[in-house]
N, C-alpha and C positions, 0 to 999 in steps of 0.2 A: 412506587417503592415506599417503604413503610413509614408510618408515623406512629400510630397507636397500636400496640398489641392488644388483642381482645381482652376486655375487662381488666386492664392493668394500667393503661396510660403510659406504658414503657415504650421508648423509641425503638423502632425496628431497624432503621438505617443509621442511627446515631443522632445524638442531640447536639444542638448548637446553642449554648447558653448565652443570652445577651443580657445587657444591663437592664435592670428593672424587672417587672413581673411578667414580661412577655418573652416567650422562649420558642425556639424551633425544636420540635421533636421529629420527627420524621414521616356489498352488492356488485355485485359485478358491474363494471363500467359498460354502458351500452356500446354496441359496435360504432366504429367511426362513421360519421355521416359521409355519404358518397361524394359530396361536393366540397368538403372542407377538411382541413387538418391544421394542427398547430405546428408552425415552423419556429423552433427555438434556435436563435443564433447565440449559442453559448460560448462567446468569446469573452464573455462575462460582463449597463445599468442604471437607470435614472431614478429616481424617485423625484388651499387647505380649506378643507371645508368642514362644516359642522354636520354634514349629512350622517344620519344614523344616530344622532344624539338627541333627537327631538323627543324621544320617549323617556328620557331620564327623569328621575324623581326630583321633586322640589327640595332644595336645601335651605338652611337658615344662615344668612350671610354673617351674622354677628355671633355665631356659636361654633363650637368644635363639632363638626359633622363627622360622625363615625359611619363609614360605608361598610355595612355587613354584606359579604359576598358568599352566599351559599354555593358550594361547589363540591364535586367529587373528583378525586384523582384516580383514574382507572388505567393502570399499567396494561399495555398491550402485550402481556406475557411478563412473568417474573418468577414467582414461586409456582404458578400454574400456567398452563398453556393458554393461548388466546381463547380457544373454545371452552376450556374449563372455566375461565373467568367469565365469559359471556353467559354460559348456561348455569353457572353456580354449581359446578361439579367439583369433587374433591375438596369439600369444605373442611375436611379434617386437616388439610394442609394450610388453608387460609379461607376464612369465611368471606366469600365474595361472589356475587352474581349480578352482572351488569344489567341483564335484561330486567331484573326486578327493581334495580335502582331507577331506571328510566320509567318503568311503569309507575312506581311510587311517586317520583318527582312530578310527573304530569298530573296525577290526581291531586297532589298537594297544592300545586300552582292553581288549579281550577277552584280550590276551596276558598281562596282569598286573593283578590285582585292586586293587593300590594306586594305580594311575594314575588321574588325573582330568583333565578337560578342560572348558572352558566355551565355549559358543557364543552368539552375539548376534543376528545378522541373520536374522530369520525370513523375510524375502523370499526368501533363498536356501535356508534350511533347509526351508521348506514345499515348495518345488519339488523338492528332493532327496527329501524324505519320500514324496511322491506317486509317485515312480519306484521305490520299494523294494518288495520282496516282503513278504508278510505275515510270513514268518519273520524277515526282517531288522527289520521294524518291532517285532516282539515283543522281539528282542534289544535294540533301542534303548530300548524302554520299561523293560526290566529295568535298563539302565545308568542311566536317569533315576531310577528308584525307589531305586537304591542310592546316589544322589548322586555317581556317578562321571562322568556327563555332566550338567552343570548349565547352565541357561540364565541368562544375565545380561541385564538390561535388558528383553529380550523384545519390543521394538517391531518393526514390519515392517522398519524401518531404524534406524540411530543418527542421529537428526535433528540438523540444525543448530539453534543456539540464538539466532542473531541475526536471521535473515530469516524465521523461521517464526511463523505466527499460532497462538495457543494452541489454537484449535479444531482446526486441522490436526494439531497435536502430539497432542492427545487422540485424534483419529481414527486416526492411524497406530499409536499405542501400543495402542489397543483392538483393532485388526486383528491385530497380532502376539500379544498376550496371549490373545485369544480362541482363536487357533489352538492355543496351548500348552495352554489349559484343555480345549479339545475333544479334544486328542490325548493328553495325559498327566494330566489332572486336576490336583489340587492338587500332585502331585509335580513338575509342570513349571512351577509359578508361581515367577518370579524374586523373590528377596528383595532384590536389590541392583540399583540403577541404575548403568549403566556407560557413560559418555560419554568415552571415552579419546582421541578425535581431534577433536571440534568445537573451533573456533578462538576460544575464549572462552565464558563460561557465564553465562546469564541468571538473574536471581533468580526469575522466573516459572517457569522450567523446574524449578527445585528445588521450588517450591511445588506444581507439578503432580505431580511424583514423590512428594512426601509424601502428597498426596491420593489417589494411586493405590495407596498402601499399602506403598511401599518402606521398608525399614528403614535403608538407607544409600545413599550415592552416591559413586562414585569416578570421577575424571577425570584426564586426562594433561596437558593444556595450560593453563598460566597464565603471566602476564607474568614475564619473567625477573627483574625487580626484586622483584616480589611473592614469588616463590619463594625468593629469597635471604633476605628478611626473615623469612618463615615458618620457614625452616630454623633461623635463629638463635633465634627466639622459641619454637620447638617448637610451631608452630601449623600443621603440615602436615595435621592432622586436627582438626576442630572441628564444632560444630553450626551449621548455616546456618538462620537465622530468616528464611524466604523470603517473608514477607508482613507488611506493616504494618497490614493490615486484619483478617486472620483471627487468632483467639485462639490463642496457643501451647497445646499443641504441634501444632496442626492442620497448619501449614506448616513445622514444624521438621524438618530432615533432617540426619542425621549425614553429614558430607562429608569425604572424604579425597583428598589430592593424591598420585598415584602417583609414586614416586621417579624413574623412568626414562621418563617419558611413558607409552608402552605397550610399550616395547622391552625386551629383556633387558639386563642389565649388559654393558658393553663386554667383548668377547672371549669371551662366553658364549652366542653364537648358533649353534645346531646345526641349521640348516635348509639345504636345498639352495640357498636364495637367499643364504646367508652364506658367508664364507670363513674363519670361525674354526676353530681346530684341534679335532678330536674328542678325547675323553678316551682316552688310551692308558695302560692299567694295567700292561702287561707291562714289568717293569724291565729285561728283556734286550733290548728293542727300542731301536734308536737314536732312535726318535721318542717314547720314554717321556716323559710330561709330567704324570702324575697328581698328583704331589706339588706341582708348581709351580701347577697349576690349582686344587687344593684350597686351598693357601695364599692364592692370589689371591682365591678365593671368600670365604674367611674374612675377609680384609681388607676386601673390598667389603661384606660383611654387617655387620661391626663398624662401618665408617664410616657406612653407611646408618642403623644403629640409633641413632647419636648424634642424629639429627634427628627421631626419633619417640619417643613417651612411654611405650609399653608394651614388654614383652619379646617383641613380635610385629612382624615386618616382612613386607612382601609384595614379591615380584619377579615381574614379568610376563615369562613365558618364551614369547615369540612375537612376531609383528608382522604386517605386511601380507601376506595370502594365504600364510601359512606353514602348515606341516604337510601339504603335498602328499605328502611322504614322512614320515609321522608317526613311523615307527620310528626314523628318524635322530635326531629330537629326543628321544624317550622313552628310547632306548638310552643316550644320553649323560647324560640326567637321572637315570636309574636308577643309573648308575655314580657320579655326583656325590653322590647321596643316600647311597648305601652307603658311599662313602669317607669322607664327612664324619661320618656318624652312627657307623659302626663303628670307624674308625681314629682320627679326630680327637677324638671324645668320650673315647676311652680315654686320650688324652693331655691331657684336661682342656680342650678347646677352648671348651666352654660354648655351642656352637652346635648346634641341632637343625634339620634340614632335612626338609621333608615336602611331598608333593603336596597341594595345597589349592585352594580356590576363593575368589572374593571374599566370598561369603556366610559361609564358615567363618572367614575372616580377620576379618570384621566381628563375628561372634559372639564371638570371643576379645576383641576390643576392648570389646565391651559387658560381658563378664564381668569386665573389669578394674575396673569401677565407679569410674572417675575422674570428675572434674569438668572439663568442656570449655568452652573459650571460645566466643563466639557471633559470627557474622558477619551483618551486616544488608544490605550492599550487594551488588554483583554482581562478575563477573570480566571486565568489558569496560573498555577495549579490551585486546587481547592483543598483546604484542610478544615476539618470541623473541630480541631483541637490540637494541642501539642502532640507531635509524633504521629499524627493521623492524616497523612497526605493521600488523597484519592488519586494516585498516579499509577496504580497497578492496572486499572481497567484499560489504560491506553494500550496494553499488550495482551490482556486476558483473552483466551480462546482464539489463538492466531489462525487456526484452521477455519473457523467460522468467519473471521474477518477477511480471509482471503477468498472464501466462497462468495461472500457478499460482493467483493470487488469484481470477481469474475462475472458474477450475475449482473452487475451494473453494466459491464462491458457488453455482455450478450444482449441485455435489454436495449441498449442504444442501437445495436445492429438491427435488432428486431423492429424497433420503432422507425428507424430510417427506411428499411425495406417496406414496411407497412405504408409509410407515407409516399414512397417513390412509386410503388406498384398499385396501391389502392385496394379495392375490394377483391381483386384477383389474388392478392396475398392472403386475404381472410378466408376465401372459399376457392378451392382449386383442386387439382388432381390428387393431392395428398390428404384432403379432408378440410376440416375447419381449423384455421389458424387464428391465434388471438394473442395479443401482447398483454391483455388485461390481467390474467392470472399472475404473470411474473411481475408486472407493474405493482400489483397489490402486495405480493410476497416481499418484493424489494422495499415497499413502503413500510411494511411491518418490521423489516430488519433494521430500519433506521431508529426504531424505538430505543429509548435510553437504557433499557435493560437487555436489548438484543445485540446490536453491533458492539456494544460495550463489553459483552462477555460476562455480564453480571447476573444472569438468570441461573436457575437450577439446571442441572444437567439434562433432565428429561425435557425441559422447555427449550434448551439450546438444540436438542435433537429435533424438536418440532419446528423450530425456525428453519433448520436445514431441510426438513421434509417439505415445508412450504416452498422454499426456493426450488427444490428438485421438481415438485409438481408444476411449478410455473414454467420450467424450461420446456416441457413437452409441447404445449400449444405454440410456443415461440418457434420450436424446431419445425413444426408443421407449417407455420407462416413463412419461415425462411425457405422451406422446400418449395412451397407454392410460388414465392416471389422469384426464386432462382430459375424455376421452370419457365416462368413467364419471360424473364429477362434473357435467358439463354436460348429459348426457342425450342427446347425439347426436354423430355422428362428422364430423370435418372433416379435410381434408388439411393437417395441421399442418406448419409450416415453421419451422426455427430458423436465423436468419441469424447465423452465427458471426463475420461481419466487420463488424458494426455499429460497432465501435470505429473503423473507418476509412471509415465511411459507404458501405458496400457491402451491398446487399440486393436481389437481382434481382426478387423479388416486388413489393416496394413501389415499385421504380423503373420497373416495366412495367405493373402491374395497375391498372385503373381502379377496382376495388372490392376491398377486403380487410378482414379482421377482425384486431384486435389484442387478444390475451389477455395480461393482465399479472398475474403471481402475486406476491404479497407474502410473503416468508418470515419477516417480523418479527411479533412478538406484539403489535403495535400498528398502528393505522391509519396509512397513509402517503399523502400527495399527492406524486405523482412526475411529472416532466416527461418525456414520451416524445418522442424525436427519431428520425425515420426518414427515410432518403434517398428522394426521390421525383423524378418528372419535374416540369417546370415546369407550373403550373396552379393552379387553386383547388380546395380539397378541403373536404368537409363531414364532420365527425366527430361521431358520436352515441354517447352513453353507454349503459350496459346497459338503461336505461329508455326509450331511443329519443329522448332529448332532445339537441339539438345543443349541443355544447360549443365554447368558443372555440378557434380554431386559427390558426396562422400558417405561412407558407412563407418560409424565409429563404434567400437566395442568398449564397454566399460570395464574397469578393473575389479571384477567380481566373478566368483565362481558360480554365482546364482544367476543364470541367464534369464530366469523368469522375472526376478526382481529388477534386473538391469539388462534388458534386451539390447541388441544393437540398435543404433538410431541412424536413419537416413537424413542427411542434411542437404538442402539446396536453397538458394536465394530466390525469393519471389519478388518480382517487380509489380507493384500494385498501383493502379490509378487512383486519384482522389475520389472518394465516395463511389468506389467501383470495385470490380472483382477481376481476377485472372484465374484461368483454369490451366493446371499443369497435369500432364499424364505421366504415370510412373509404370515402368515395366521391369520385371526381374529378367536378367539375361541368363538363359539356361546354360548349364554345363560349363560355366566359366569358373575358374578357380577363384575363390574369394580373395579379395585383396583389401579387406577392411583394415582400418587403422586401429590397432590395439594400443592402449597406453603402455609406456615403458616405465618400469619402476626405477626410481632414482635412489641409489644408496646414500645413506648419510655418512659422508666423509668430510672431515674438516678441510681437506685439501681440494675438495671438488670445486670447480669453477661455479660462479653464480649462475643460477638457472633463470632464463628469461623467456617470455612470450611477447610478441610484438606484431603490430601491423604498421601501416603507413602513418598512423596518428599517435599511437601509444606504445610504450614499452613498460612491462611490469617485470620486476626482478625479485627473485626469491632467495632467501638465505639457504645455502646448501646444508648447513648444519642443523637448522630447525625446520626447514620446509615451509617457513612462514613468509608471507609477502613482506618485502622490506623497502621497496622503492617503486615509485611511479614516475614516468617521464612523459610529458606532453611534448612530442617532437615537433609539432607545428610552432609552438611558442617557445621551445627550448626551456621548458620549466621542468626542474628536477626536484622531487620532494621525497625524502625518506618517509615511508609509511609502514608501520608495523601493524598488521591486522591479525587478530586471533579471537578466540572465544573464552569468556569467563562466566562465572556464575556467582550470584549473591546468595548467601545462606539466608533463607527467609526467617524473619523473627517470629517467635511464638509468644513474645512478651518477655519483659525483663524488669529490672529494678526501677528503671525510669518510667516505664509505662507497660501496661498489660496488653497494649495494642499488638496484634499479630498481622502478618502479611496475609492478604486474602484476595478475593476476586476484585474488590474495589481498591484496597489499601496496598501500597508498596512500602514495606519497611524491612530493609536488610538488617541483620543483627551486627554487622560491622561495615565500615565504609569501604574497605578494600575487598574487591571481589577475588575469587579464587580461579586460577586458570583451569580450563577443561583439560588442557595438556600444554606442556611447554614446547612441544614439537609436534610435527605432523608427518605421517608417512605419506609420501607423494608419488604420483605417477604422472607422466607427461604424455600428452597427445599433441601432435603437430601434423596438420594436413593443409592443403591449399585453402580450405573453407573454414577452419577453426583451429585455434591453439588453446589447449586447456591444461591446467595443473589441477590434478585431483588430490585433495588433502584429506587425510583421515586422522582426526584428532582423538577419537575414542570409539567405542562400540555404538555410541548414541549421538555422535557429532561428526559431521564431515562437510566438505565444501568443494565445489569446482569453481576455479577462477578461469574465466573464459574471455577470449577475444575473437571476434569475427573480422574479416576484411572490411575496411571502410568504417568500422565502428569507432566512435570517438569517446567511448566510455568503457570501463572495465566492468564485467559482469561477474558477480559473486553469487553463485547458487548454493545456498546452505541447506543442510538437512539436519534437523535436531529432534531427538526423541526415540523411543519413550524415555523421558528423563528419569533416571533411577532415583528412588527415594527409600530404598531398603535400609539406608543408613539413618533413617528417621529425620533427614534434613530436607526440607523443602528447598527447591532451587529455582532461581530466576536467571535465565541465561541471556547473556548479551554478546553482541559482536562489537569489538572496540577497535578503533583506528587511532594510533598514536603517531603524532608528527612533531617536528620542532617548531611549528608555526607559533608565533607570539600573538595570541588571540585576545589577551587582556581580559579574560573572564567572560568573553562574549561569544555567543553562537546564535544561529538563526534557524527558525522553523517556519513551515508554511501554516496557514490557517485554512483548514478545510480544502486544501488543494488550490488555493488562490493566492492572496497576498502573503508577503513574508514579514514576520515580526522578529525584532531583535530580542534576545534573552541575555540576561546577565546573571552570573552565578551569585547566589545568596542575595538577591536584589529584587525589589518590587518597585515599579515606577511611582506609585502613589502613596506608599507608606513605608516606614522603616521596619524591615522584617526581623523578627526574632526567630532565627533559624534553629529548629529542633531536629531536623533530619537532613544532614548535608547531602545525602544522595537522593532520596525520594523527593525532597523539597526543591530539587533543581531539575526534576523531570518534567517534560512538556510533551503534549501530543504532537506526533509527526504523521501527518496524513499522507504526504507524498515525498517530502524531502527535508533534509537538514544540512546545514553547512557551517564551516568555520573558515575564517579568513584573517590574514594579517594586513589586509589592505592592498597587497600585491598579488599573492596567490590565494586561490580559493579551492578548498576540497569539499565537494558536494556529494552526499549519498542519497540516492532516491530509493524509495521502498515500493513494494508491490502490494502493500496493505497498510493499515494504520498501525503504528507502533509507538511506544514511549521512547524518548531519546533525550540525550543531554550532552554537555561538555563539562566534565567535573574537574578538569585541570587544563591549563593552556595547551593548545595543540591537540587535544584529545576529543574524540567524538564517539559516542556509543549509542546503540539501539538495542532494545530488549526484544528478542525474537521468540521466546517461549517461557512459560512459567508453570510449575507444578508444585502445589502446596498441600500441606498436611493439616492445616488448621483454618477454620473460618475466621473472618475478620470482624464479626460482630455487627454487621450492617444489615442483617435481616435474612440473608440467604440461608444461613444455618447449614451450610454444606461447604466443605473445602473445595478448592479449585483443583480437582484431581481427575483430569480427563483420561479416559481409557478409550480403546477402540481407535477410530479414524482420527480423532482429535489429539491423540497422544504423540503422533509422529507428524512433523510439519516440514515441508520444503518451501523455500521462498528465495527471493532474489534481492540483492542490493546492487544498484548500478552506481558506479563511482566515477565522478568527473573531476579532473584536475584542469584548471584554467586560470587565466588572469581574473582578478576580481571584477574588472570592467566588462569582460566578455562572458562571464559565467552564466548570467541570467538568460541570455539568448539560448544557451545550450540546455540548461536544466528545465526551462519552461517547456520547450518543445519535447524533450525527452519524457517529462512527467505526463504530458498530454498523450504521448504515444504509448506510455505504459498503461494508462487508464483506459484508453480507447485502442486497444491492440487489435490487429487483424483477426478475423474469425475464420477458422479452418472448417470446411465441410468436405466430406469424402463421398466418393461414389465408386462402386466396383466396376469391373469389366471395362475399364478405360484403356488408354494406351494409344489410341489413334490421335491424329492431329485435332486440335480444337475445332469443332464444327460450329460455324456461325449460322446456324439454322435460322435464327432471327437475330437481327443486330442487337448485341447486348448494350445496355445503357451503362457506359463506363465513364463518360466525360460530362455530359450536360445534365446538371442536377434536375432541370425541369423538362426533360424530354418526354415524360409520360403524361404531362398535364399542362394546361394553360391556366395561369392565375387570372381570375376575373375580378378579384377585389382584394385589397390589402389594407389591413387596419393594424396600427401599433397598439399594444396593450402594456399593462404593467407586467412585471416579471413572470407571474403565474397565470397570466391571460384571463383574469377575472374582472378587469376594468379596462375600458378604453383609455389610452394614455391621455388623449385630448380632454377627457372628462375627469380624469383622476386628480385628486388634490389631497394634501395632508395637512394636519394641524401645524401651524407655525410656532416656533419657539425662539425666544431671545436668549443668546448665549453671552457669556462674559468675554468671548474672543472677538466681539464686534459683530457688525451686521454681515450676513451671508451675501454672496454675490447675487445680483438680480438675475433671475432666470428669464431667458428670452422666451417669447410666446412660442408655443409648440406648433411646428409645421412638419408635415411628412411629405417628402419627395420620394415616391416609390422608385424612381429611376436612379436615385443617388443616395444610398444609405451608408453613412459613415459610422464606424465604431471607434470610439476613443479608447485609450488604454484602460484595460480592466472593465470595460463596459459590456453589459449584456443587454440586448434588445430583443423583445419578443413581438412576433407578428402573428395575426390571425389571417390566414389566407383562404379565400374561397377559390376553388379550382374546378376546372372542367377536364375530365379525364379524356385522353385521346383514344380513339379506337385503335385496337391492335389487330392486324390481320391474322387470321387463324385462331 
């Protein structure tokens, strides 16, 4: 994402002005080996050696060492698609061609042995690598061995940190790091995490990086007020203690803020995309500028050095898609280094300049042996100026955010069955199945302009295309696996549009089978909902017993948009599946349950839906939810829930900043109601109780309770948001209660640990709040809650959203946004989705519990929402389930025998017994002594919030038939 616009030096994603003269502007995976697979126990982690630093350049101990880091930042999609960026297509949109950048850099490195370069985005590098000759590959391997080409971060992409789930982060990092390990061995392993462009930084991301074995972390973007305070306090570099649960230093990570974002100092950009003057050394030339540039550089270096604690500083020499003509950059840097070191040092300048890398810079900081301050919170929300809070992207493109989360769910099912069944899942009666295409597509979606919703529309469409293409090979894999596990072959069908009640098989067939796979490590009872034709159906379980079922008709005259739905509860074993048969009963008079309209009368009694755990009460006058009762705990809480919208700012007298894909800025603090009342219909059957609320032509909701369910389900539908009145709209679902929450609320960090948030407050500096709404929004990956210390109201989401509590007892989540103006951060396109992205359906799950017991409920429910059961269908069913071959439903290891087990770091690229990280001294005192590592394969214990990763070699068992 942007730094310099072509030949102008203008910031594309916005500038962050700092004090002083330095400024921020802006292969297919091979098939799984037959005898091994990676077993990731994602219950969620452990985390010194100098390995990998031997090739670092010599520094001068008594001088200010300026580490020049030549780099390019190559977005894996933004203004152009991934392929357009790689091949250099559509340069009228943005001049960028990654293949030419890598070609040019390798040639430039070979021209001078002192030159160094770092590369980050393995999605691009792996594609380029597979197109090279063997000779070129050997040359590149030599450069990596010599430390002249260094990989930083090493993920498939540089992932977003707000809208990403921790499991997807681990997957995409694993994909990239395994490519580097397979290609370059230990020489290619990155020592430093490098997130120079994501728009705010999560605590969980730092924790994961530490558990992956990184020695340090550098990033570019942080709040402009935070940066100013850090500069004054000399805290641009410190240790981030990134977990409240894991024992230090497991999740401790040395973290540094780069001085110029990720761009060069002003006037020192020597790329074809810049217009700064090259170094002219010839004193006889009328363009001679060498002395002036050197003096300017020395002033910049000296000024920067005042805000850092050692005699080492770093300068990022590069930016977005730079180095397509690498010689242009390196030729000028060569001159600068020579002039400063040879001439200025002779005059006593005290500045030494060198080609370096982030890892070599980190190594020098570690050798300084200083005591560092400790950070405990995160870096959200990010603002690059007054009224400029980057909190809109938490919710931008909600349809894509949901598609990504569904794809993560499906990929985990695919991965599990691939591991459980082995090669029979990859090659079987349905053809060649493969998890790699979806794994790579999901990795691309974690990019900070993909899942964030901050790309152009045609790029967002291409991200969705990649996901769709990845589903196909996984569906083949699942079919092969299920055929092997079930013992016979069916024509399996995957209905990808069940979320909008479309499935041709179930809507036309009189008989079919429903196979439901549970990816969780515990038994689950799950309500299956399938669109059907009208009629009566009989559902039988795997043992041939009839199970209760219902057909529900929706309150709509459009039977195609809202077909009847068949409901039945499926009992699913841990990491296993159950098969149910469905048959339509001929010539029976339909007895489906249709919703009953509820008239709005002031004298009407309150409307309730309830099961054995929860009662929800609705106001008969407004049709709105007004009360929830937890009957187990006898907790009663008035809760008013409805939808509002913020009128998006297009700029005003205070600031010309508009709301856009990145920025959230309402033009007033108080949102407007979509409607003050809802037309309601009631459905009550033995299997479900629902209140259907219609707020407007573009906003509706179903409030739902199933038997045995301990939470209230709110299924909302929003869109297309009307903008014919020329007002952009940002739609929220808001819950208002009388809880006294003292300005505090709580959000998850990437689906893992919970962080406390306080209104108009930052833990490490005094906030000057310029946007009371947007400046209090935080990313909500899976859940948000409020509590008064006794009762707790938790709302879980089915995708990442922005959320807040803007007044005591209130909680809100942004569900959709449609805007008329660009926010000036480089996209140059308003967030105006049409087509499938314009109308969005989603779910909020609401839990009311005591503050002490709430975590046990919301953690399990969040896990079940992310790893939901997978439905697979087959026609012509109806007979009792045939155990042709015993299905593997209980014993995880029944299809293979483990012959060897080794524990690794989180991403399985280092053996844990051999892994070590640089040690840092903090001002909180010494960290606890870590006991020597020992693995007992027969007794593996997981501490709270711990993830442990094992590499297992296995022997597959022979299967009869």
